[in-house]
PyMOL commands that place a pseudoatom at each C-alpha (Angstrom):
pseudoatom trace, name=CA, resn=UNK, resi=1, chain=A, elem=C, hetatm=0, pos=[86.068, -92.818, -79.112]
pseudoatom trace, name=CA, resn=UNK, resi=2, chain=A, elem=C, hetatm=0, pos=[85.961, -91.340, -82.572]
pseudoatom trace, name=CA, resn=UNK, resi=3, chain=A, elem=C, hetatm=0, pos=[82.387, -90.098, -82.809]
pseudoatom trace, name=CA, resn=UNK, resi=4, chain=A, elem=C, hetatm=0, pos=[80.905, -86.884, -81.463]
pseudoatom trace, name=CA, resn=UNK, resi=5, chain=A, elem=C, hetatm=0, pos=[78.593, -88.526, -78.937]
pseudoatom trace, name=CA, resn=UNK, resi=6, chain=A, elem=C, hetatm=0, pos=[78.669, -87.091, -75.445]
pseudoatom trace, name=CA, resn=UNK, resi=7, chain=A, elem=C, hetatm=0, pos=[78.596, -89.692, -72.702]
pseudoatom trace, name=CA, resn=UNK, resi=8, chain=A, elem=C, hetatm=0, pos=[76.529, -89.844, -69.533]
pseudoatom trace, name=CA, resn=UNK, resi=9, chain=A, elem=C, hetatm=0, pos=[78.112, -90.983, -66.256]
pseudoatom trace, name=CA, resn=UNK, resi=10, chain=A, elem=C, hetatm=0, pos=[77.199, -94.663, -66.773]
pseudoatom trace, name=CA, resn=UNK, resi=11, chain=A, elem=C, hetatm=0, pos=[78.718, -94.733, -70.267]
pseudoatom trace, name=CA, resn=UNK, resi=12, chain=A, elem=C, hetatm=0, pos=[81.835, -92.969, -68.991]
pseudoatom trace, name=CA, resn=UNK, resi=13, chain=A, elem=C, hetatm=0, pos=[82.117, -95.454, -66.133]
pseudoatom trace, name=CA, resn=UNK, resi=14, chain=A, elem=C, hetatm=0, pos=[82.105, -98.362, -68.597]
pseudoatom trace, name=CA, resn=UNK, resi=15, chain=A, elem=C, hetatm=0, pos=[84.766, -96.685, -70.698]
pseudoatom trace, name=CA, resn=UNK, resi=16, chain=A, elem=C, hetatm=0, pos=[87.318, -95.759, -68.038]
pseudoatom trace, name=CA, resn=UNK, resi=17, chain=A, elem=C, hetatm=0, pos=[86.687, -97.956, -64.995]
pseudoatom trace, name=CA, resn=UNK, resi=18, chain=A, elem=C, hetatm=0, pos=[89.052, -100.795, -65.936]
pseudoatom trace, name=CA, resn=UNK, resi=19, chain=A, elem=C, hetatm=0, pos=[92.277, -98.824, -65.454]
pseudoatom trace, name=CA, resn=UNK, resi=20, chain=A, elem=C, hetatm=0, pos=[93.432, -99.310, -69.037]
pseudoatom trace, name=CA, resn=UNK, resi=21, chain=A, elem=C, hetatm=0, pos=[92.044, -96.047, -70.424]
pseudoatom trace, name=CA, resn=UNK, resi=22, chain=A, elem=C, hetatm=0, pos=[94.309, -93.070, -70.887]
pseudoatom trace, name=CA, resn=UNK, resi=23, chain=A, elem=C, hetatm=0, pos=[93.216, -89.798, -72.422]
pseudoatom trace, name=CA, resn=UNK, resi=24, chain=A, elem=C, hetatm=0, pos=[91.647, -86.386, -72.063]
pseudoatom trace, name=CA, resn=UNK, resi=25, chain=A, elem=C, hetatm=0, pos=[88.256, -86.131, -70.405]
pseudoatom trace, name=CA, resn=UNK, resi=26, chain=A, elem=C, hetatm=0, pos=[86.156, -83.114, -71.385]
pseudoatom trace, name=CA, resn=UNK, resi=27, chain=A, elem=C, hetatm=0, pos=[83.264, -82.256, -69.073]
pseudoatom trace, name=CA, resn=UNK, resi=28, chain=A, elem=C, hetatm=0, pos=[80.149, -80.357, -70.112]
pseudoatom trace, name=CA, resn=UNK, resi=29, chain=A, elem=C, hetatm=0, pos=[78.784, -79.132, -66.788]
pseudoatom trace, name=CA, resn=UNK, resi=30, chain=A, elem=C, hetatm=0, pos=[75.473, -77.524, -65.911]
pseudoatom trace, name=CA, resn=UNK, resi=31, chain=A, elem=C, hetatm=0, pos=[76.418, -75.270, -62.993]
pseudoatom trace, name=CA, resn=UNK, resi=32, chain=A, elem=C, hetatm=0, pos=[76.216, -71.508, -63.350]
pseudoatom trace, name=CA, resn=UNK, resi=33, chain=A, elem=C, hetatm=0, pos=[80.017, -71.211, -63.571]
pseudoatom trace, name=CA, resn=UNK, resi=34, chain=A, elem=C, hetatm=0, pos=[80.132, -73.998, -66.188]
pseudoatom trace, name=CA, resn=UNK, resi=35, chain=A, elem=C, hetatm=0, pos=[77.471, -72.268, -68.286]
pseudoatom trace, name=CA, resn=UNK, resi=36, chain=A, elem=C, hetatm=0, pos=[79.372, -68.957, -68.094]
pseudoatom trace, name=CA, resn=UNK, resi=37, chain=A, elem=C, hetatm=0, pos=[82.657, -70.607, -69.129]
pseudoatom trace, name=CA, resn=UNK, resi=38, chain=A, elem=C, hetatm=0, pos=[80.884, -72.298, -72.036]
pseudoatom trace, name=CA, resn=UNK, resi=39, chain=A, elem=C, hetatm=0, pos=[79.229, -69.061, -73.143]
pseudoatom trace, name=CA, resn=UNK, resi=40, chain=A, elem=C, hetatm=0, pos=[82.496, -67.115, -72.949]
pseudoatom trace, name=CA, resn=UNK, resi=41, chain=A, elem=C, hetatm=0, pos=[84.558, -69.702, -74.870]
pseudoatom trace, name=CA, resn=UNK, resi=42, chain=A, elem=C, hetatm=0, pos=[82.094, -70.464, -77.673]
pseudoatom trace, name=CA, resn=UNK, resi=43, chain=A, elem=C, hetatm=0, pos=[83.185, -69.253, -81.121]
pseudoatom trace, name=CA, resn=UNK, resi=44, chain=A, elem=C, hetatm=0, pos=[79.773, -69.417, -82.738]
pseudoatom trace, name=CA, resn=UNK, resi=45, chain=A, elem=C, hetatm=0, pos=[76.251, -69.528, -81.422]
pseudoatom trace, name=CA, resn=UNK, resi=46, chain=A, elem=C, hetatm=0, pos=[75.059, -73.053, -80.713]
pseudoatom trace, name=CA, resn=UNK, resi=47, chain=A, elem=C, hetatm=0, pos=[78.574, -74.501, -80.493]
pseudoatom trace, name=CA, resn=UNK, resi=48, chain=A, elem=C, hetatm=0, pos=[78.765, -77.110, -77.739]
pseudoatom trace, name=CA, resn=UNK, resi=49, chain=A, elem=C, hetatm=0, pos=[81.950, -76.663, -75.709]
pseudoatom trace, name=CA, resn=UNK, resi=50, chain=A, elem=C, hetatm=0, pos=[83.197, -78.099, -72.409]
pseudoatom trace, name=CA, resn=UNK, resi=51, chain=A, elem=C, hetatm=0, pos=[83.637, -76.225, -69.172]
pseudoatom trace, name=CA, resn=UNK, resi=52, chain=A, elem=C, hetatm=0, pos=[86.347, -78.511, -67.757]
pseudoatom trace, name=CA, resn=UNK, resi=53, chain=A, elem=C, hetatm=0, pos=[89.078, -80.860, -68.904]
pseudoatom trace, name=CA, resn=UNK, resi=54, chain=A, elem=C, hetatm=0, pos=[90.896, -83.555, -66.933]
pseudoatom trace, name=CA, resn=UNK, resi=55, chain=A, elem=C, hetatm=0, pos=[93.444, -86.214, -67.776]
pseudoatom trace, name=CA, resn=UNK, resi=56, chain=A, elem=C, hetatm=0, pos=[92.728, -89.892, -67.234]
pseudoatom trace, name=CA, resn=UNK, resi=57, chain=A, elem=C, hetatm=0, pos=[95.845, -91.949, -66.738]
pseudoatom trace, name=CA, resn=UNK, resi=58, chain=A, elem=C, hetatm=0, pos=[95.015, -95.575, -66.022]
pseudoatom trace, name=CA, resn=UNK, resi=59, chain=A, elem=C, hetatm=0, pos=[93.394, -95.579, -62.565]
pseudoatom trace, name=CA, resn=UNK, resi=60, chain=A, elem=C, hetatm=0, pos=[93.938, -91.861, -61.851]
pseudoatom trace, name=CA, resn=UNK, resi=61, chain=A, elem=C, hetatm=0, pos=[92.358, -88.529, -62.732]
pseudoatom trace, name=CA, resn=UNK, resi=62, chain=A, elem=C, hetatm=0, pos=[94.675, -85.514, -62.955]
pseudoatom trace, name=CA, resn=UNK, resi=63, chain=A, elem=C, hetatm=0, pos=[92.948, -82.141, -62.940]
pseudoatom trace, name=CA, resn=UNK, resi=64, chain=A, elem=C, hetatm=0, pos=[92.839, -78.638, -61.517]
pseudoatom trace, name=CA, resn=UNK, resi=65, chain=A, elem=C, hetatm=0, pos=[89.624, -77.382, -59.974]
pseudoatom trace, name=CA, resn=UNK, resi=66, chain=A, elem=C, hetatm=0, pos=[88.234, -75.028, -57.344]
pseudoatom trace, name=CA, resn=UNK, resi=67, chain=A, elem=C, hetatm=0, pos=[86.100, -77.666, -55.678]
pseudoatom trace, name=CA, resn=UNK, resi=68, chain=A, elem=C, hetatm=0, pos=[87.263, -79.907, -52.878]
pseudoatom trace, name=CA, resn=UNK, resi=69, chain=A, elem=C, hetatm=0, pos=[85.354, -83.184, -52.672]
pseudoatom trace, name=CA, resn=UNK, resi=70, chain=A, elem=C, hetatm=0, pos=[84.548, -85.541, -49.835]
pseudoatom trace, name=CA, resn=UNK, resi=71, chain=A, elem=C, hetatm=0, pos=[84.111, -89.075, -51.180]
pseudoatom trace, name=CA, resn=UNK, resi=72, chain=A, elem=C, hetatm=0, pos=[84.696, -92.565, -49.730]
pseudoatom trace, name=CA, resn=UNK, resi=73, chain=A, elem=C, hetatm=0, pos=[85.869, -91.071, -46.409]
pseudoatom trace, name=CA, resn=UNK, resi=74, chain=A, elem=C, hetatm=0, pos=[88.527, -89.026, -48.227]
pseudoatom trace, name=CA, resn=UNK, resi=75, chain=A, elem=C, hetatm=0, pos=[88.876, -85.286, -48.618]
pseudoatom trace, name=CA, resn=UNK, resi=76, chain=A, elem=C, hetatm=0, pos=[90.129, -84.518, -52.134]
pseudoatom trace, name=CA, resn=UNK, resi=77, chain=A, elem=C, hetatm=0, pos=[91.532, -80.976, -51.976]
pseudoatom trace, name=CA, resn=UNK, resi=78, chain=A, elem=C, hetatm=0, pos=[91.043, -78.293, -54.605]
pseudoatom trace, name=CA, resn=UNK, resi=79, chain=A, elem=C, hetatm=0, pos=[93.840, -77.187, -56.936]
pseudoatom trace, name=CA, resn=UNK, resi=80, chain=A, elem=C, hetatm=0, pos=[96.009, -79.383, -59.122]
pseudoatom trace, name=CA, resn=UNK, resi=81, chain=A, elem=C, hetatm=0, pos=[95.386, -82.907, -57.945]
pseudoatom trace, name=CA, resn=UNK, resi=82, chain=A, elem=C, hetatm=0, pos=[95.534, -86.601, -58.697]
pseudoatom trace, name=CA, resn=UNK, resi=83, chain=A, elem=C, hetatm=0, pos=[92.830, -88.926, -57.445]
pseudoatom trace, name=CA, resn=UNK, resi=84, chain=A, elem=C, hetatm=0, pos=[91.381, -92.351, -58.124]
pseudoatom trace, name=CA, resn=UNK, resi=85, chain=A, elem=C, hetatm=0, pos=[89.088, -92.769, -61.119]
pseudoatom trace, name=CA, resn=UNK, resi=86, chain=A, elem=C, hetatm=0, pos=[86.731, -94.784, -58.887]
pseudoatom trace, name=CA, resn=UNK, resi=87, chain=A, elem=C, hetatm=0, pos=[86.433, -91.856, -56.432]
pseudoatom trace, name=CA, resn=UNK, resi=88, chain=A, elem=C, hetatm=0, pos=[85.983, -89.390, -59.299]
pseudoatom trace, name=CA, resn=UNK, resi=89, chain=A, elem=C, hetatm=0, pos=[83.196, -91.459, -60.854]
pseudoatom trace, name=CA, resn=UNK, resi=90, chain=A, elem=C, hetatm=0, pos=[81.415, -91.788, -57.518]
pseudoatom trace, name=CA, resn=UNK, resi=91, chain=A, elem=C, hetatm=0, pos=[81.617, -88.027, -56.933]
pseudoatom trace, name=CA, resn=UNK, resi=92, chain=A, elem=C, hetatm=0, pos=[80.134, -87.305, -60.379]
pseudoatom trace, name=CA, resn=UNK, resi=93, chain=A, elem=C, hetatm=0, pos=[76.944, -89.305, -59.842]
pseudoatom trace, name=CA, resn=UNK, resi=94, chain=A, elem=C, hetatm=0, pos=[73.918, -87.011, -59.918]
pseudoatom trace, name=CA, resn=UNK, resi=95, chain=A, elem=C, hetatm=0, pos=[75.737, -84.012, -61.455]
pseudoatom trace, name=CA, resn=UNK, resi=96, chain=A, elem=C, hetatm=0, pos=[74.002, -84.330, -64.842]
pseudoatom trace, name=CA, resn=UNK, resi=97, chain=A, elem=C, hetatm=0, pos=[77.343, -83.638, -66.527]
pseudoatom trace, name=CA, resn=UNK, resi=98, chain=A, elem=C, hetatm=0, pos=[78.070, -84.954, -70.022]
pseudoatom trace, name=CA, resn=UNK, resi=99, chain=A, elem=C, hetatm=0, pos=[81.529, -86.154, -71.071]
pseudoatom trace, name=CA, resn=UNK, resi=100, chain=A, elem=C, hetatm=0, pos=[83.714, -86.605, -74.099]
pseudoatom trace, name=CA, resn=UNK, resi=101, chain=A, elem=C, hetatm=0, pos=[86.736, -88.901, -73.843]
pseudoatom trace, name=CA, resn=UNK, resi=102, chain=A, elem=C, hetatm=0, pos=[89.639, -88.485, -76.245]
pseudoatom trace, name=CA, resn=UNK, resi=103, chain=A, elem=C, hetatm=0, pos=[92.014, -91.462, -76.006]
pseudoatom trace, name=CA, resn=UNK, resi=104, chain=A, elem=C, hetatm=0, pos=[95.692, -90.522, -76.015]
pseudoatom trace, name=CA, resn=UNK, resi=105, chain=A, elem=C, hetatm=0, pos=[98.777, -91.572, -74.149]
pseudoatom trace, name=CA, resn=UNK, resi=106, chain=A, elem=C, hetatm=0, pos=[100.800, -88.532, -75.185]
pseudoatom trace, name=CA, resn=UNK, resi=107, chain=A, elem=C, hetatm=0, pos=[101.255, -87.038, -71.719]
pseudoatom trace, name=CA, resn=UNK, resi=108, chain=A, elem=C, hetatm=0, pos=[104.364, -85.544, -70.175]
pseudoatom trace, name=CA, resn=UNK, resi=109, chain=A, elem=C, hetatm=0, pos=[104.150, -87.673, -67.039]
pseudoatom trace, name=CA, resn=UNK, resi=110, chain=A, elem=C, hetatm=0, pos=[106.927, -85.713, -65.302]
pseudoatom trace, name=CA, resn=UNK, resi=111, chain=A, elem=C, hetatm=0, pos=[104.962, -82.486, -65.825]
pseudoatom trace, name=CA, resn=UNK, resi=112, chain=A, elem=C, hetatm=0, pos=[101.772, -84.152, -64.581]
pseudoatom trace, name=CA, resn=UNK, resi=113, chain=A, elem=C, hetatm=0, pos=[103.525, -84.913, -61.295]
pseudoatom trace, name=CA, resn=UNK, resi=114, chain=A, elem=C, hetatm=0, pos=[105.563, -81.700, -61.091]
pseudoatom trace, name=CA, resn=UNK, resi=115, chain=A, elem=C, hetatm=0, pos=[102.417, -79.533, -61.094]
pseudoatom trace, name=CA, resn=UNK, resi=116, chain=A, elem=C, hetatm=0, pos=[100.586, -81.515, -58.409]
pseudoatom trace, name=CA, resn=UNK, resi=117, chain=A, elem=C, hetatm=0, pos=[99.546, -79.473, -55.384]
pseudoatom trace, name=CA, resn=UNK, resi=118, chain=A, elem=C, hetatm=0, pos=[99.753, -76.120, -57.172]
pseudoatom trace, name=CA, resn=UNK, resi=119, chain=A, elem=C, hetatm=0, pos=[96.708, -73.988, -56.393]
pseudoatom trace, name=CA, resn=UNK, resi=120, chain=A, elem=C, hetatm=0, pos=[93.845, -73.517, -58.825]
pseudoatom trace, name=CA, resn=UNK, resi=121, chain=A, elem=C, hetatm=0, pos=[94.486, -70.559, -61.161]
pseudoatom trace, name=CA, resn=UNK, resi=122, chain=A, elem=C, hetatm=0, pos=[91.749, -68.250, -59.881]
pseudoatom trace, name=CA, resn=UNK, resi=123, chain=A, elem=C, hetatm=0, pos=[93.244, -65.200, -61.635]
pseudoatom trace, name=CA, resn=UNK, resi=124, chain=A, elem=C, hetatm=0, pos=[93.238, -67.043, -64.968]
pseudoatom trace, name=CA, resn=UNK, resi=125, chain=A, elem=C, hetatm=0, pos=[89.621, -68.170, -64.685]
pseudoatom trace, name=CA, resn=UNK, resi=126, chain=A, elem=C, hetatm=0, pos=[88.540, -64.640, -63.741]
pseudoatom trace, name=CA, resn=UNK, resi=127, chain=A, elem=C, hetatm=0, pos=[90.298, -63.449, -66.928]
pseudoatom trace, name=CA, resn=UNK, resi=128, chain=A, elem=C, hetatm=0, pos=[88.195, -65.907, -68.972]
pseudoatom trace, name=CA, resn=UNK, resi=129, chain=A, elem=C, hetatm=0, pos=[85.009, -64.780, -67.257]
pseudoatom trace, name=CA, resn=UNK, resi=130, chain=A, elem=C, hetatm=0, pos=[85.734, -61.071, -67.701]
pseudoatom trace, name=CA, resn=UNK, resi=131, chain=A, elem=C, hetatm=0, pos=[87.966, -60.777, -70.787]
pseudoatom trace, name=CA, resn=UNK, resi=132, chain=A, elem=C, hetatm=0, pos=[87.234, -64.022, -72.710]
pseudoatom trace, name=CA, resn=UNK, resi=133, chain=A, elem=C, hetatm=0, pos=[90.908, -65.097, -72.554]
pseudoatom trace, name=CA, resn=UNK, resi=134, chain=A, elem=C, hetatm=0, pos=[93.885, -65.413, -70.232]
pseudoatom trace, name=CA, resn=UNK, resi=135, chain=A, elem=C, hetatm=0, pos=[97.645, -65.411, -70.469]
pseudoatom trace, name=CA, resn=UNK, resi=136, chain=A, elem=C, hetatm=0, pos=[97.824, -67.581, -67.358]
pseudoatom trace, name=CA, resn=UNK, resi=137, chain=A, elem=C, hetatm=0, pos=[100.131, -67.025, -64.427]
pseudoatom trace, name=CA, resn=UNK, resi=138, chain=A, elem=C, hetatm=0, pos=[101.770, -70.114, -63.011]
pseudoatom trace, name=CA, resn=UNK, resi=139, chain=A, elem=C, hetatm=0, pos=[102.747, -68.300, -59.800]
pseudoatom trace, name=CA, resn=UNK, resi=140, chain=A, elem=C, hetatm=0, pos=[99.040, -68.044, -58.977]
pseudoatom trace, name=CA, resn=UNK, resi=141, chain=A, elem=C, hetatm=0, pos=[98.201, -71.617, -59.990]
pseudoatom trace, name=CA, resn=UNK, resi=142, chain=A, elem=C, hetatm=0, pos=[96.796, -73.416, -63.007]
pseudoatom trace, name=CA, resn=UNK, resi=143, chain=A, elem=C, hetatm=0, pos=[93.314, -73.778, -64.426]
pseudoatom trace, name=CA, resn=UNK, resi=144, chain=A, elem=C, hetatm=0, pos=[92.252, -77.174, -65.778]
pseudoatom trace, name=CA, resn=UNK, resi=145, chain=A, elem=C, hetatm=0, pos=[93.010, -76.534, -69.444]
pseudoatom trace, name=CA, resn=UNK, resi=146, chain=A, elem=C, hetatm=0, pos=[96.315, -74.824, -68.670]
pseudoatom trace, name=CA, resn=UNK, resi=147, chain=A, elem=C, hetatm=0, pos=[97.395, -77.906, -66.691]
pseudoatom trace, name=CA, resn=UNK, resi=148, chain=A, elem=C, hetatm=0, pos=[96.196, -80.308, -69.405]
pseudoatom trace, name=CA, resn=UNK, resi=149, chain=A, elem=C, hetatm=0, pos=[98.006, -78.289, -72.059]
pseudoatom trace, name=CA, resn=UNK, resi=150, chain=A, elem=C, hetatm=0, pos=[101.269, -78.243, -70.077]
pseudoatom trace, name=CA, resn=UNK, resi=151, chain=A, elem=C, hetatm=0, pos=[101.059, -82.048, -70.009]
pseudoatom trace, name=CA, resn=UNK, resi=152, chain=A, elem=C, hetatm=0, pos=[99.988, -82.594, -73.644]
pseudoatom trace, name=CA, resn=UNK, resi=153, chain=A, elem=C, hetatm=0, pos=[101.380, -79.560, -75.493]
pseudoatom trace, name=CA, resn=UNK, resi=154, chain=A, elem=C, hetatm=0, pos=[98.327, -79.594, -77.772]
pseudoatom trace, name=CA, resn=UNK, resi=155, chain=A, elem=C, hetatm=0, pos=[98.147, -75.822, -78.055]
pseudoatom trace, name=CA, resn=UNK, resi=156, chain=A, elem=C, hetatm=0, pos=[100.784, -73.134, -78.467]
pseudoatom trace, name=CA, resn=UNK, resi=157, chain=A, elem=C, hetatm=0, pos=[98.641, -70.836, -76.307]
pseudoatom trace, name=CA, resn=UNK, resi=158, chain=A, elem=C, hetatm=0, pos=[99.968, -70.286, -72.822]
pseudoatom trace, name=CA, resn=UNK, resi=159, chain=A, elem=C, hetatm=0, pos=[96.529, -70.670, -71.294]
pseudoatom trace, name=CA, resn=UNK, resi=160, chain=A, elem=C, hetatm=0, pos=[93.992, -72.229, -73.666]
pseudoatom trace, name=CA, resn=UNK, resi=161, chain=A, elem=C, hetatm=0, pos=[90.401, -72.708, -72.585]
pseudoatom trace, name=CA, resn=UNK, resi=162, chain=A, elem=C, hetatm=0, pos=[88.800, -76.165, -72.310]
pseudoatom trace, name=CA, resn=UNK, resi=163, chain=A, elem=C, hetatm=0, pos=[86.976, -75.256, -75.549]
pseudoatom trace, name=CA, resn=UNK, resi=164, chain=A, elem=C, hetatm=0, pos=[90.287, -74.548, -77.327]
pseudoatom trace, name=CA, resn=UNK, resi=165, chain=A, elem=C, hetatm=0, pos=[91.657, -77.980, -76.396]
pseudoatom trace, name=CA, resn=UNK, resi=166, chain=A, elem=C, hetatm=0, pos=[88.366, -79.647, -77.308]
pseudoatom trace, name=CA, resn=UNK, resi=167, chain=A, elem=C, hetatm=0, pos=[88.440, -78.097, -80.788]
pseudoatom trace, name=CA, resn=UNK, resi=168, chain=A, elem=C, hetatm=0, pos=[92.010, -79.329, -81.268]
pseudoatom trace, name=CA, resn=UNK, resi=169, chain=A, elem=C, hetatm=0, pos=[91.212, -82.935, -80.330]
pseudoatom trace, name=CA, resn=UNK, resi=170, chain=A, elem=C, hetatm=0, pos=[88.051, -82.886, -82.434]
pseudoatom trace, name=CA, resn=UNK, resi=171, chain=A, elem=C, hetatm=0, pos=[90.169, -81.768, -85.419]
pseudoatom trace, name=CA, resn=UNK, resi=172, chain=A, elem=C, hetatm=0, pos=[92.774, -84.436, -84.644]
pseudoatom trace, name=CA, resn=UNK, resi=173, chain=A, elem=C, hetatm=0, pos=[90.016, -87.061, -84.531]
pseudoatom trace, name=CA, resn=UNK, resi=174, chain=A, elem=C, hetatm=0, pos=[88.531, -85.883, -87.826]
pseudoatom trace, name=CA, resn=UNK, resi=175, chain=A, elem=C, hetatm=0, pos=[91.914, -85.858, -89.544]
pseudoatom trace, name=CA, resn=UNK, resi=176, chain=A, elem=C, hetatm=0, pos=[92.666, -89.353, -88.245]
pseudoatom trace, name=CA, resn=UNK, resi=177, chain=A, elem=C, hetatm=0, pos=[89.346, -90.638, -89.562]
pseudoatom trace, name=CA, resn=UNK, resi=178, chain=A, elem=C, hetatm=0, pos=[89.930, -89.107, -92.994]
pseudoatom trace, name=CA, resn=UNK, resi=179, chain=A, elem=C, hetatm=0, pos=[93.114, -91.118, -93.587]
for i in range(1, 179): cmd.bond("trace and resi %d" % i, "trace and resi %d" % (i + 1))
show_as sticks, trace
zoom trace
């Protein structure tokens, strides 16, 4: 997807349901926590930034989050996790979230698996909410963008925000289109 259009759940479903899509999935949530993360990570007023980032790898979603989910008779635990795209899509119905999908297959698959089951980085997210940034602390877990960055190495920051990674992929997309 090379344009700037944000997707609704039905458009996202069409894009990633077949198991052949691989890339970064940026989520623009509407919860209070999502709105605070967006406000704290915006560079300029009116900038639209995500509150969450996940990795789509074929039929799986890799992410780190505070929420556990019960879907299709399964309990998907919080923290760094891997779950089926089909379960993820079903759990997202009715959330009024918007999405941006950046296709890439440049993932460190060993790192994706190595980090599974680590806890969510609560200390890091509190840093973002209070101080507008975080150095991250792997001993206390990983936040979504820290996990995605460990697996993509998009940013030199130790703990970038979802907005930081989004800006990087938007720049990569623009530069690719200018060639």
